[in-house]
Residue, then its C-alpha position, 0 to 999 in steps of 0.5 A: x391039190x396034193x401035198x408036196x414039199x413046195x406046198x410045205x415051203x410056201x406054208x413055212x414062208x407065209x408063217x415066217x413072213x407073218x411072224x416077221x411082219x408082226x415083230x416089225x409092227x410091234x417095233x413100229x407101234x411100241x412108241x404109241x403103246x400099241x402092238x400088232x395085236x391091238x392097233x387094228x381094233x383102234x382103226x376099225x373103231x375109228x372107221x365105224x364109230x359106235x360098234x358093239x363088241x359083237x359087231x367088232x369081233x365079226x369084222x375082224x377074225x378074232x374070237x370074242x374073248x380075244x377082242x374083249x382082252x384087247x379092248x380091256x388093254x386099250x381101255x386101260x391105256x385110255x384109248x377106248x371106252x365102252x358105253x351101254x347101248x340104248x336098245x340092248x342093256x346087255x350090249x356095249x358100244x365101243x368108242x374111241x376116246x380123244x386120246x385114241x382118236x389122236x392116235x389114228x394119224x400116228x398109227x397110219x404113219x407107222x403103217x406107211x413105214x411098215x408098208x414101205x419096208x415090207x413091200x420094197x422092190x415090188x412093182x404095183x403089178x406084183x402087189x396087185x397079184x400078191x393081193x389077189x393071191x392072198x385073197x384067194x388063200x384067205x377065201x380058201x381058209x375061210x371056207x375050210x374054217x366054216x366046214x370045221x366049225 
């Protein structure tokens, strides 16, 4: 696809919407001592208890150093703990603490508010189309990223 002003506008719109969504998430999650950059780790850990750090950063699109930094924040907040794995002395399993587990429903409540605000006025058909388009964009970017790594 050749570059056009329309493509540039779409990229700018995606970028702006992403920043606004991040700000909204930060605002909604602040009462829980969480942010847009760290809540997702709690949800992933909850969904699959006992992930290693390696498994965790492979499931989300973040570098190991970013995952480590965010896990350290969550450990300092008392929401996550790390334990040595039984099979590899170098590896750690990441688990939710009781405080972290109690946050999951509250996080989901806040995410519902964010979803309601973000997608207000869109029909289920439009949301399905948007999801398909975003998946295509994600696939395109993933393929491009694989070629550059």
